[in-house]
Biotite code that builds the C-alpha atoms (Angstrom):
import biotite.structure as struc

atoms = struc.array([
    struc.Atom([11.144, 2.024, -36.164], chain_id="A", res_id=1, res_name="MET", atom_name="CA", element="C"),
    struc.Atom([7.413, 1.762, -36.808], chain_id="A", res_id=2, res_name="LEU", atom_name="CA", element="C"),
    struc.Atom([7.527, -2.005, -36.309], chain_id="A", res_id=3, res_name="LYS", atom_name="CA", element="C"),
    struc.Atom([9.123, -1.560, -32.890], chain_id="A", res_id=4, res_name="LYS", atom_name="CA", element="C"),
    struc.Atom([6.505, 1.013, -31.853], chain_id="A", res_id=5, res_name="MET", atom_name="CA", element="C"),
    struc.Atom([3.718, -1.257, -33.086], chain_id="A", res_id=6, res_name="GLU", atom_name="CA", element="C"),
    struc.Atom([5.187, -4.189, -31.150], chain_id="A", res_id=7, res_name="GLN", atom_name="CA", element="C"),
    struc.Atom([5.481, -2.008, -28.026], chain_id="A", res_id=8, res_name="PHE", atom_name="CA", element="C"),
    struc.Atom([1.806, -1.024, -28.238], chain_id="A", res_id=9, res_name="VAL", atom_name="CA", element="C"),
    struc.Atom([0.698, -4.637, -28.647], chain_id="A", res_id=10, res_name="ARG", atom_name="CA", element="C"),
    struc.Atom([2.709, -6.004, -25.722], chain_id="A", res_id=11, res_name="GLU", atom_name="CA", element="C"),
    struc.Atom([0.649, -6.753, -22.630], chain_id="A", res_id=12, res_name="GLU", atom_name="CA", element="C"),
    struc.Atom([3.387, -6.595, -19.994], chain_id="A", res_id=13, res_name="GLU", atom_name="CA", element="C"),
    struc.Atom([2.614, -2.944, -19.309], chain_id="A", res_id=14, res_name="GLY", atom_name="CA", element="C"),
    struc.Atom([-1.014, -3.835, -18.696], chain_id="A", res_id=15, res_name="GLN", atom_name="CA", element="C"),
    struc.Atom([-0.019, -6.385, -16.045], chain_id="A", res_id=16, res_name="GLY", atom_name="CA", element="C"),
    struc.Atom([2.197, -3.849, -14.317], chain_id="A", res_id=17, res_name="MET", atom_name="CA", element="C"),
    struc.Atom([-0.636, -1.315, -14.326], chain_id="A", res_id=18, res_name="ALA", atom_name="CA", element="C"),
    struc.Atom([-2.937, -3.872, -12.709], chain_id="A", res_id=19, res_name="GLU", atom_name="CA", element="C"),
    struc.Atom([-0.380, -4.586, -9.993], chain_id="A", res_id=20, res_name="TYR", atom_name="CA", element="C"),
    struc.Atom([-0.041, -0.848, -9.437], chain_id="A", res_id=21, res_name="GLY", atom_name="CA", element="C"),
    struc.Atom([-3.797, -0.463, -9.020], chain_id="A", res_id=22, res_name="LEU", atom_name="CA", element="C"),
    struc.Atom([-3.926, -3.357, -6.563], chain_id="A", res_id=23, res_name="ILE", atom_name="CA", element="C"),
    struc.Atom([-1.056, -1.858, -4.580], chain_id="A", res_id=24, res_name="LEU", atom_name="CA", element="C"),
    struc.Atom([-2.800, 1.528, -4.509], chain_id="A", res_id=25, res_name="ALA", atom_name="CA", element="C"),
    struc.Atom([-6.009, -0.121, -3.290], chain_id="A", res_id=26, res_name="GLY", atom_name="CA", element="C"),
    struc.Atom([-4.193, -1.935, -0.494], chain_id="A", res_id=27, res_name="VAL", atom_name="CA", element="C"),
    struc.Atom([-2.501, 1.313, 0.521], chain_id="A", res_id=28, res_name="ALA", atom_name="CA", element="C"),
    struc.Atom([-5.844, 3.137, 0.672], chain_id="A", res_id=29, res_name="VAL", atom_name="CA", element="C"),
    struc.Atom([-7.381, 0.377, 2.817], chain_id="A", res_id=30, res_name="VAL", atom_name="CA", element="C"),
    struc.Atom([-4.357, 0.424, 5.148], chain_id="A", res_id=31, res_name="ALA", atom_name="CA", element="C"),
    struc.Atom([-4.507, 4.206, 5.535], chain_id="A", res_id=32, res_name="ILE", atom_name="CA", element="C"),
    struc.Atom([-8.247, 4.167, 6.253], chain_id="A", res_id=33, res_name="VAL", atom_name="CA", element="C"),
    struc.Atom([-7.754, 1.367, 8.798], chain_id="A", res_id=34, res_name="GLY", atom_name="CA", element="C"),
    struc.Atom([-4.952, 3.194, 10.553], chain_id="A", res_id=35, res_name="ILE", atom_name="CA", element="C"),
    struc.Atom([-6.970, 6.418, 10.634], chain_id="A", res_id=36, res_name="LYS", atom_name="CA", element="C"),
    struc.Atom([-10.006, 4.591, 12.049], chain_id="A", res_id=37, res_name="ALA", atom_name="CA", element="C"),
    struc.Atom([-8.023, 2.743, 14.708], chain_id="A", res_id=38, res_name="LEU", atom_name="CA", element="C"),
    struc.Atom([-5.441, 5.472, 15.341], chain_id="A", res_id=39, res_name="GLY", atom_name="CA", element="C"),
    struc.Atom([-6.465, 6.289, 18.916], chain_id="A", res_id=40, res_name="VAL", atom_name="CA", element="C"),
    struc.Atom([-6.660, 2.629, 19.924], chain_id="A", res_id=41, res_name="GLN", atom_name="CA", element="C"),
    struc.Atom([-3.276, 1.882, 18.349], chain_id="A", res_id=42, res_name="ILE", atom_name="CA", element="C"),
    struc.Atom([-1.750, 4.904, 20.100], chain_id="A", res_id=43, res_name="ASP", atom_name="CA", element="C"),
    struc.Atom([-3.057, 3.815, 23.504], chain_id="A", res_id=44, res_name="SER", atom_name="CA", element="C"),
    struc.Atom([-1.802, 0.263, 22.898], chain_id="A", res_id=45, res_name="LEU", atom_name="CA", element="C"),
    struc.Atom([1.678, 1.523, 22.036], chain_id="A", res_id=46, res_name="VAL", atom_name="CA", element="C"),
    struc.Atom([1.647, 3.765, 25.125], chain_id="A", res_id=47, res_name="ASP", atom_name="CA", element="C"),
    struc.Atom([0.695, 0.865, 27.399], chain_id="A", res_id=48, res_name="SER", atom_name="CA", element="C"),
    struc.Atom([3.399, -1.383, 25.936], chain_id="A", res_id=49, res_name="VAL", atom_name="CA", element="C"),
    struc.Atom([5.976, 1.399, 26.312], chain_id="A", res_id=50, res_name="THR", atom_name="CA", element="C"),
    struc.Atom([5.016, 2.028, 29.913], chain_id="A", res_id=51, res_name="SER", atom_name="CA", element="C"),
    struc.Atom([5.151, -1.712, 30.641], chain_id="A", res_id=52, res_name="ALA", atom_name="CA", element="C"),
    struc.Atom([8.741, -1.832, 29.401], chain_id="A", res_id=53, res_name="PHE", atom_name="CA", element="C"),
    struc.Atom([9.635, 1.209, 31.481], chain_id="A", res_id=54, res_name="LYS", atom_name="CA", element="C"),
    struc.Atom([8.087, -0.384, 34.589], chain_id="A", res_id=55, res_name="GLY", atom_name="CA", element="C"),
    struc.Atom([5.615, 2.404, 35.255], chain_id="A", res_id=56, res_name="GLU", atom_name="CA", element="C"),
])
């Protein structure tokens, strides 16, 4: 049992997954900040596209 726990601690696969998780979290933060910063412009763009489809 101790050998398996020792082997588990020495494996580096978990480290790679943690790095991917941190990268994903960073991308999510950048996306949220970008959407918050451009929120009004995106909303007006969606409104204009919607009204164009409606023929208004």
